[in-house]
C-alpha positions as CSV (number, residue, x, y, z in Angstrom):
1,M,-14.7,-3.5,166.0
2,N,-14.4,-7.1,165.0
3,I,-16.5,-9.4,167.3
4,S,-16.6,-13.2,167.1
5,V,-19.6,-15.1,168.4
6,F,-19.0,-18.8,168.9
7,L,-22.0,-21.1,168.3
8,A,-21.8,-24.8,169.2
9,P,-24.7,-27.3,169.0
10,G,-27.1,-26.7,171.9
11,F,-26.4,-22.9,172.2
12,E,-29.2,-20.7,173.6
13,E,-30.7,-18.9,170.6
14,I,-32.0,-15.8,172.4
15,E,-28.7,-15.1,174.0
16,A,-26.7,-15.6,170.7
17,L,-28.9,-13.8,168.3
18,T,-29.9,-10.8,170.5
19,V,-26.3,-9.9,170.9
20,V,-25.5,-10.4,167.2
21,D,-28.5,-8.3,166.2
22,Y,-27.8,-5.3,168.4
23,L,-24.1,-5.3,167.7
24,R,-24.8,-5.3,163.9
25,R,-27.3,-2.5,164.4
26,A,-24.4,-0.6,166.0
27,G,-22.4,-1.1,162.8
28,Q,-19.9,-3.6,164.2
29,N,-18.4,-6.4,162.2
30,V,-19.8,-9.5,163.9
31,T,-18.8,-13.0,162.7
32,T,-20.6,-16.1,163.9
33,V,-18.4,-19.1,164.1
34,S,-19.6,-22.7,164.0
35,V,-17.8,-24.8,166.7
36,P,-18.2,-28.6,166.4
37,E,-19.2,-30.9,169.2
38,D,-16.3,-32.4,171.1
39,G,-14.7,-35.2,169.1
40,C,-16.7,-34.3,165.9
41,V,-14.3,-33.9,163.0
42,D,-17.0,-33.0,160.5
43,E,-17.8,-29.3,161.0
44,Q,-21.2,-28.1,159.9
45,I,-22.0,-24.5,158.9
46,V,-25.6,-24.9,160.2
47,V,-25.7,-25.1,164.0
48,K,-28.8,-26.2,165.9
49,G,-29.6,-24.4,169.1
50,S,-30.9,-25.8,172.3
51,H,-34.5,-25.3,171.2
52,G,-34.0,-26.9,167.8
53,I,-33.6,-23.6,165.8
54,P,-31.0,-24.0,163.1
55,V,-28.7,-21.0,162.5
56,I,-26.3,-20.6,159.5
57,A,-23.0,-19.5,160.9
58,D,-20.7,-17.2,158.9
59,I,-17.6,-19.4,159.0
60,L,-16.4,-22.8,160.3
61,L,-14.0,-22.8,163.2
62,K,-11.2,-24.4,161.2
63,D,-11.4,-21.6,158.6
64,Y,-11.8,-18.9,161.3
65,I,-8.5,-20.1,162.9
66,K,-6.7,-19.9,159.5
67,K,-8.1,-16.4,158.9
68,L,-6.9,-15.2,162.3
69,N,-3.4,-16.4,161.6
70,G,-2.4,-16.2,165.2
71,E,-3.8,-12.7,165.8
72,L,-6.4,-11.5,168.3
73,T,-9.8,-10.0,167.5
74,D,-11.4,-7.1,169.3
75,A,-14.0,-9.0,171.2
76,I,-15.3,-12.6,171.7
77,Y,-18.7,-13.8,172.9
78,F,-19.9,-17.1,174.3
79,P,-23.7,-17.6,174.5
80,G,-25.0,-20.1,177.1
81,G,-27.3,-23.0,176.7
82,M,-26.6,-26.6,177.2
83,P,-24.9,-28.6,175.9
84,G,-23.7,-25.6,173.8
85,A,-21.6,-24.1,176.6
86,K,-20.1,-27.5,177.3
87,N,-19.2,-28.0,173.6
88,L,-17.5,-24.6,173.7
89,A,-15.6,-25.4,176.9
90,D,-14.3,-28.7,175.4
91,N,-12.6,-26.9,172.5
92,Q,-8.9,-26.5,173.1
93,F,-8.5,-23.7,170.7
94,L,-11.2,-21.6,172.4
95,F,-9.7,-22.4,175.8
96,T,-6.3,-21.0,174.8
97,F,-7.7,-18.2,172.7
98,T,-9.9,-16.9,175.6
99,I,-6.9,-16.7,177.9
100,R,-4.9,-14.8,175.2
101,M,-7.8,-12.4,174.6
102,A,-8.3,-11.6,178.3
103,R,-4.5,-11.1,178.9
104,G,-4.3,-9.0,175.8
105,G,-7.0,-6.6,177.2
106,K,-9.6,-7.5,174.6
107,V,-13.2,-7.9,175.5
108,V,-14.4,-11.3,176.6
109,A,-18.1,-11.8,177.0
110,A,-20.2,-14.7,178.2
111,I,-23.8,-15.2,179.4
112,C,-25.9,-17.8,181.3
113,A,-24.0,-21.1,181.6
114,A,-21.0,-19.9,179.7
115,P,-19.3,-17.8,182.5
116,A,-19.2,-20.9,184.8
117,V,-18.7,-23.6,182.1
118,V,-16.4,-21.8,179.6
119,L,-14.7,-18.9,181.4
120,A,-14.1,-20.3,184.9
121,P,-11.8,-23.2,183.8
122,T,-9.6,-20.6,182.0
123,G,-8.9,-18.8,185.2
124,I,-9.9,-15.4,183.9
125,L,-12.6,-14.9,186.5
126,A,-10.0,-14.8,189.3
127,N,-10.0,-11.4,191.0
128,R,-13.1,-10.3,189.1
129,K,-16.8,-9.8,189.8
130,W,-19.1,-11.9,187.6
131,T,-22.5,-13.4,187.2
132,C,-24.1,-16.5,185.5
133,Y,-27.3,-18.5,185.3
134,P,-28.6,-19.0,188.9
135,E,-27.0,-21.9,190.9
136,M,-24.4,-22.7,188.2
137,E,-21.9,-20.8,190.4
138,K,-22.3,-23.7,192.8
139,E,-21.1,-26.2,190.2
140,L,-17.7,-24.9,189.4
141,D,-16.0,-28.0,190.7
142,K,-17.8,-29.9,187.9
143,W,-16.6,-27.6,185.2
144,C,-13.1,-26.9,186.6
145,G,-12.3,-30.6,187.4
146,S,-12.4,-30.5,191.2
147,A,-13.4,-28.3,194.2
148,L,-9.7,-27.5,194.8
149,K,-9.1,-26.5,191.2
150,A,-12.2,-24.4,191.0
151,E,-11.1,-22.5,194.1
152,E,-7.7,-21.9,192.6
153,L,-9.1,-20.8,189.2
154,T,-11.6,-18.4,190.7
155,E,-9.5,-17.1,193.5
156,N,-10.7,-13.8,194.9
157,S,-13.6,-13.7,192.5
158,T,-17.0,-12.5,193.5
159,H,-20.2,-14.0,192.1
160,I,-23.1,-11.4,192.0
161,K,-26.7,-12.6,192.1
162,N,-29.9,-11.2,190.6
163,V,-28.3,-8.7,188.2
164,P,-28.7,-8.8,184.4
165,F,-24.9,-8.4,183.8
166,V,-21.6,-7.6,185.4
167,L,-18.8,-5.7,183.7
168,D,-15.4,-6.0,185.3
169,N,-12.7,-4.3,183.3
170,N,-12.7,-6.2,180.0
171,V,-14.8,-9.2,181.0
172,L,-18.6,-8.9,180.6
173,T,-20.8,-11.7,182.0
174,G,-24.6,-12.1,182.0
175,R,-27.3,-14.0,183.8
176,G,-29.6,-15.7,181.3
177,P,-31.9,-15.5,178.3
178,G,-34.3,-13.0,179.9
179,T,-31.5,-10.5,180.5
180,A,-30.1,-10.9,176.9
181,E,-31.3,-7.5,175.8
182,Q,-29.8,-5.6,178.7
183,F,-26.6,-7.6,178.3
184,A,-26.4,-6.9,174.6
185,M,-26.9,-3.2,175.1
186,K,-24.1,-3.1,177.7
187,F,-22.0,-4.8,175.1
188,V,-22.9,-2.1,172.5
189,E,-22.2,0.6,175.0
190,L,-18.8,-0.9,175.9
191,L,-17.7,-1.1,172.3
192,C,-19.5,1.9,170.7
193,G,-20.2,4.4,173.5
194,E,-23.4,5.7,175.2
195,L,-24.6,7.8,172.2
196,V,-24.8,4.8,169.9
197,A,-26.4,2.6,172.6
198,E,-29.0,5.3,173.2
199,R,-29.8,5.6,169.5
200,I,-30.3,1.8,169.2
201,R,-32.4,1.8,172.4
202,Q,-34.7,4.5,171.1
203,G,-34.9,3.0,167.6
204,S,-35.8,-0.5,168.8
205,C,-38.5,0.7,171.3
206,Q,-36.9,-0.9,174.3
207,R,-38.6,-0.9,177.6
């Protein structure tokens, strides 16, 4: 499987790297993509997280777009963190690409702030169960543009509290950094099956 992980300045390091680590342990082809801040034309391969930890991405977004050449990948993942999630949400390519991925039956994953900030404005949470960082589900009007727009974009959706993750068909959402391991292992199970997930669980001495 080819999985793309999008990193923008201010991303949550635990959420990003836990998922990258476990998916690579599972033998998947994970590409980290550097996404610039909104309005920044000078893309940087080193992306600094919300706690000041610099991470070297595999590829710049502009080069990633060229490499895709209009095609879809198998799965995409948006870590949370602020202003990382906001920087992802402000990117027009990612907005359109996320919708195409969801409609194409590909896996779309997001955790913490990202379900509310990145996914909700695309409309793909409509008619789905989902979760996010506590209380951010109450701020959808801010991220979707208005209360009316938020209601329209998340029509018939159900936000679920106090769970590490929610999988609804091809959309996987998670709650926060403390649930990153459980979220990542569900991602592994979804893409690779229970046997691979169990091998990684045993090998990494998980709780």
